[in-house]
C-alpha positions as CSV (number, residue, x, y, z in Angstrom):
1,M,-4.6,-13.9,-13.8
2,P,-4.4,-12.8,-10.3
3,E,-1.8,-9.7,-9.9
4,L,-0.9,-8.4,-6.6
5,P,-4.0,-7.7,-5.2
6,E,-5.8,-10.8,-5.4
7,V,-2.4,-12.7,-4.8
8,E,-2.1,-10.7,-1.3
9,T,-6.0,-11.6,-0.6
10,I,-5.5,-15.2,-0.7
11,V,-2.4,-15.6,1.5
12,R,-4.2,-13.2,4.3
13,S,-7.1,-15.5,3.7
14,L,-5.0,-19.0,4.1
15,G,-2.5,-18.0,7.2
16,P,-5.4,-18.1,9.8
17,G,-6.4,-21.6,8.3
18,L,-3.1,-23.3,7.8
19,R,-0.6,-21.5,10.0
20,G,0.9,-23.8,13.3
21,R,-0.8,-27.2,11.3
22,V,0.8,-30.2,10.7
23,I,1.1,-31.4,7.1
24,D,-0.2,-35.9,6.6
25,R,0.5,-35.9,3.6
26,A,0.5,-34.6,-0.1
27,E,-0.9,-35.4,-3.3
28,L,0.4,-34.4,-6.3
29,L,-2.7,-35.5,-9.0
30,F,-1.3,-33.1,-11.7
31,K,2.7,-34.0,-11.9
32,P,3.6,-31.6,-14.2
33,L,2.6,-28.8,-11.9
34,L,5.6,-29.5,-9.7
35,R,8.7,-27.9,-10.8
36,R,11.0,-28.2,-8.5
37,R,11.4,-31.2,-6.1
38,P,14.5,-31.6,-3.9
39,G,14.7,-34.0,-1.6
40,G,12.3,-36.1,-2.9
41,G,9.7,-33.1,-3.6
42,L,6.3,-33.1,-1.7
43,A,7.3,-36.1,0.3
44,G,9.7,-34.6,1.8
45,L,6.9,-32.2,3.6
46,A,5.1,-34.4,5.4
47,G,5.4,-34.1,9.2
48,R,6.5,-30.8,9.1
49,R,4.3,-27.5,10.5
50,V,3.5,-24.7,8.2
51,L,5.1,-21.3,9.3
52,G,3.1,-19.2,7.6
53,A,1.7,-17.9,3.7
54,R,3.4,-14.7,2.3
55,R,3.2,-12.6,-1.1
56,R,6.4,-11.9,-3.6
57,G,5.4,-10.0,-6.8
58,K,2.2,-12.8,-8.0
59,L,3.9,-15.4,-6.0
60,A,2.4,-16.9,-3.3
61,L,4.6,-19.0,-0.8
62,L,4.2,-21.3,2.4
63,A,6.8,-22.1,4.7
64,F,7.4,-24.8,6.3
65,E,9.5,-25.8,9.3
66,G,12.9,-27.2,8.5
67,G,13.5,-24.3,5.8
68,W,11.3,-25.5,3.0
69,T,8.7,-23.3,1.1
70,L,6.1,-23.9,-1.2
71,V,6.2,-21.1,-4.2
72,F,3.0,-21.3,-6.2
73,H,2.0,-19.3,-9.4
74,L,-1.6,-19.1,-10.3
75,K,-0.9,-17.8,-13.4
76,M,-4.5,-17.4,-15.5
77,T,-6.9,-19.6,-13.4
78,G,-4.7,-21.0,-10.3
79,Q,-7.1,-21.4,-7.0
80,L,-5.4,-21.7,-3.6
81,L,-8.7,-23.1,-1.6
82,L,-9.4,-24.2,1.8
83,V,-11.9,-26.9,1.7
84,D,-13.7,-29.6,3.8
85,G,-12.2,-32.5,3.4
86,R,-15.1,-34.4,2.7
87,E,-15.8,-32.8,-0.2
88,A,-14.9,-34.7,-3.2
89,P,-12.3,-32.4,-5.4
90,D,-13.4,-32.3,-8.9
91,K,-11.6,-33.0,-11.7
92,H,-9.7,-29.6,-12.2
93,T,-7.9,-30.0,-8.5
94,R,-4.4,-30.9,-9.3
95,L,-2.8,-31.3,-5.7
96,I,-4.3,-31.6,-2.2
97,I,-2.7,-31.1,1.3
98,R,-4.1,-32.9,3.8
99,F,-2.9,-32.2,7.3
100,R,-2.9,-34.2,11.0
101,D,-5.7,-32.2,12.6
102,G,-8.3,-33.6,10.0
103,G,-9.1,-29.9,9.7
104,P,-9.9,-28.3,5.8
105,E,-7.1,-29.9,3.5
106,L,-5.2,-27.1,1.4
107,R,-6.2,-27.7,-2.4
108,F,-4.5,-25.8,-5.5
109,R,-7.2,-26.0,-8.3
110,D,-6.3,-25.0,-12.2
111,V,-9.2,-24.8,-15.2
112,R,-5.9,-24.2,-17.7
113,K,-3.1,-26.0,-16.3
114,F,-0.8,-23.0,-16.6
115,G,-0.2,-22.4,-13.2
116,F,3.3,-24.3,-11.1
117,L,4.7,-25.3,-8.2
118,L,8.0,-24.9,-7.0
119,C,9.1,-27.1,-3.6
120,V,12.4,-25.1,-2.2
121,S,15.0,-25.5,0.4
122,G,16.6,-22.3,2.1
123,V,16.3,-18.6,1.5
124,P,13.3,-19.0,-0.8
125,E,15.0,-15.6,-2.9
126,E,18.6,-16.8,-2.9
127,S,17.6,-20.6,-4.2
128,C,14.5,-19.7,-6.4
129,P,15.2,-17.7,-9.8
130,E,11.3,-16.9,-10.1
131,L,12.0,-15.2,-7.2
132,S,15.5,-13.5,-7.2
133,S,14.7,-11.9,-10.6
134,L,12.1,-10.3,-9.1
135,G,11.7,-6.2,-9.4
136,P,11.2,-4.3,-5.8
137,E,7.1,-4.5,-4.8
138,P,5.2,-1.4,-5.6
139,L,3.8,-0.5,-2.5
140,D,7.5,-0.6,-1.1
141,I,9.4,1.1,-3.0
142,T,10.3,5.2,-2.4
143,L,9.5,7.9,-5.0
144,E,12.6,8.5,-5.2
145,D,13.9,5.1,-6.2
146,F,10.7,5.0,-8.7
147,R,12.3,7.8,-10.3
148,R,16.0,6.2,-10.7
149,I,14.2,2.9,-12.5
150,L,12.3,4.8,-15.0
151,R,14.8,7.6,-15.9
152,P,16.6,5.5,-17.8
153,R,14.5,3.1,-19.4
154,K,13.2,4.0,-23.5
155,G,10.4,1.3,-23.4
156,R,6.6,2.1,-23.2
157,I,5.2,3.0,-19.7
158,K,2.3,0.0,-19.9
159,S,5.4,-2.3,-20.7
160,L,7.6,-1.3,-17.8
161,L,4.4,-1.5,-15.2
162,L,3.7,-5.2,-16.4
163,D,7.8,-6.2,-16.4
164,Q,8.2,-8.2,-13.3
165,T,12.2,-7.4,-13.0
166,V,11.2,-3.6,-12.9
167,I,8.8,-3.8,-10.4
168,A,6.8,-7.0,-9.2
169,G,3.6,-7.7,-8.8
170,I,1.4,-5.1,-11.5
171,G,-0.6,-7.2,-14.4
172,N,-2.7,-5.9,-17.4
173,I,-5.7,-4.7,-15.1
174,Y,-3.7,-2.7,-12.6
175,A,-1.4,-1.1,-15.4
176,D,-4.0,0.0,-17.2
177,E,-6.1,1.7,-13.7
178,I,-2.4,3.2,-12.3
179,L,-2.0,4.9,-16.2
180,F,-5.8,6.2,-16.4
181,D,-5.5,7.2,-12.8
182,S,-2.3,9.4,-13.5
183,R,-3.4,10.7,-16.6
184,V,-0.4,8.8,-18.8
185,H,-0.8,7.5,-21.8
186,P,0.2,3.8,-22.2
187,E,2.7,4.4,-24.6
188,T,4.4,7.1,-23.5
189,P,8.7,6.1,-22.8
190,A,9.4,5.8,-19.7
191,A,12.6,8.3,-19.8
192,A,10.0,11.1,-21.6
193,L,8.0,11.4,-18.5
194,S,8.1,14.7,-16.9
195,A,9.1,14.7,-12.9
196,K,5.6,15.7,-12.4
197,A,3.9,12.6,-14.4
198,V,6.4,10.1,-12.1
199,A,5.1,11.5,-9.3
200,R,1.6,11.0,-10.2
201,L,2.3,7.7,-11.5
202,W,4.1,6.5,-8.5
203,G,0.9,8.1,-6.2
204,S,-1.1,6.4,-8.5
205,T,0.6,3.0,-7.8
206,R,0.2,3.4,-4.4
207,K,-3.3,4.5,-4.6
208,I,-5.1,1.8,-6.9
209,L,-3.1,-1.3,-5.5
210,T,-4.5,-0.3,-2.0
211,S,-7.3,-0.1,-3.0
212,A,-7.8,-3.4,-4.7
213,V,-6.1,-4.6,-1.9
214,E,-8.9,-3.5,0.3
215,A,-11.5,-4.5,-2.2
216,K,-9.8,-8.1,-2.1
217,G,-8.9,-8.0,-5.3
218,S,-11.3,-8.2,-8.7
219,S,-12.7,-11.0,-10.0
220,L,-13.5,-11.0,-13.1
221,S,-13.6,-15.3,-14.2
222,D,-11.9,-17.3,-12.2
223,Y,-10.4,-15.2,-9.2
224,V,-11.9,-16.3,-5.4
225,D,-9.8,-16.1,-2.0
226,A,-8.9,-19.6,-0.1
227,D,-12.4,-19.1,1.4
228,G,-14.1,-19.3,-2.3
229,Q,-14.9,-15.4,-1.6
230,P,-14.5,-13.5,-4.6
231,G,-13.4,-9.5,-4.5
232,S,-14.9,-6.6,-5.8
233,F,-12.7,-4.5,-7.2
234,Q,-13.6,-4.9,-10.5
235,F,-16.9,-2.7,-9.7
236,F,-14.5,0.4,-9.5
237,H,-12.8,-0.4,-12.9
238,K,-12.0,3.1,-14.8
239,A,-10.5,1.8,-17.6
240,Y,-9.6,-1.9,-17.9
241,G,-12.7,-3.9,-19.8
242,R,-14.8,-0.7,-20.5
243,E,-13.9,-0.4,-24.3
244,G,-16.8,1.9,-25.6
245,E,-17.9,3.0,-22.2
246,R,-17.7,6.9,-21.2
247,C,-15.0,8.1,-19.3
248,G,-16.2,8.9,-15.9
249,R,-13.9,11.8,-16.0
250,C,-14.5,13.7,-19.3
251,G,-17.1,11.8,-21.1
252,A,-14.8,10.8,-23.7
253,S,-15.1,6.9,-24.9
254,I,-12.7,4.7,-24.0
255,R,-10.3,3.1,-26.2
256,R,-8.6,-0.3,-26.1
257,V,-4.7,-0.7,-28.3
258,V,-2.5,-3.4,-28.2
259,V,0.8,-2.5,-26.2
260,G,3.7,-5.1,-25.9
261,G,0.9,-7.8,-26.9
262,R,-1.6,-7.2,-24.3
263,S,-5.2,-5.3,-24.6
264,T,-4.9,-2.0,-23.3
265,F,-7.6,0.5,-22.2
266,F,-7.5,4.3,-21.8
267,C,-9.2,7.4,-22.4
268,P,-8.1,9.1,-25.0
269,K,-8.8,12.3,-23.9
270,C,-7.6,12.3,-20.1
271,Q,-4.2,10.2,-21.3
272,R,-2.8,12.5,-24.0
273,K,-0.3,11.4,-26.0
274,R,2.5,13.4,-26.2
275,R,3.9,14.4,-29.1
276,A,7.9,13.4,-30.0
277,R,9.4,17.2,-29.3
278,M,7.3,17.4,-25.6
279,Q,8.6,14.2,-24.8
280,V,12.4,15.4,-25.3
281,A,11.6,19.1,-22.9
282,Q,9.8,16.4,-20.7
283,K,13.2,13.9,-20.7
284,V,15.3,17.0,-19.6
285,S,12.9,18.3,-16.7
286,L,14.1,15.4,-15.1
């Protein structure tokens, strides 16, 4: 599933190709894709100019004149692509947006059909529950706010990093990489983390996500940017998907466990699981 670095890469590659262009028409090829359709749905976009593209959490937003916004969730296999209109759409194309200038079309392609689209009017964060429920952006949050969020929570840190209402944008890949980089065991209760561990976790979150954005994300299956180009951060993964391989830091074998129903990869030596009495002592130190 595309996470913060992938969606950020997509909107950055979409912006220059869409900004200022006027929509001719939108063709919805898979009707269940569109979940919310105020004012007649996509037909109301005809004649509107694209103002820009941005990201919130794992969602991609396209803003139009008149206060309209398209909100895309790519889910597992969704792709937003700029494609020459002379190229025939394949069977996995779910939406085509054509422009009056006759230039490249915007197409939403989704093999597994899990992605969805919202068409909202007004300020999206106010009128769209999928946005208003999101936690803060991990690259914007301060260390003090990060501590304040984690301090009262008893849940396992891996599950909390994946909870979009706690912190928005982190998924399974980057949670594992962040935890590995910060040497935090994925099953550690958040409230049991020492002040130093929280600071390491905050720093690793910023480091890993920034590096992944610079590498244009991780292409492990379907993810490509709007121009069809893959990312390269998968070549820098230290934990995710490396079960049985040697840890590049200590030489121990990377292990896989299931945390909150998600496969989780970690180094049992670098990311030691703390005993309960040690966790209590660490909690007091906060």
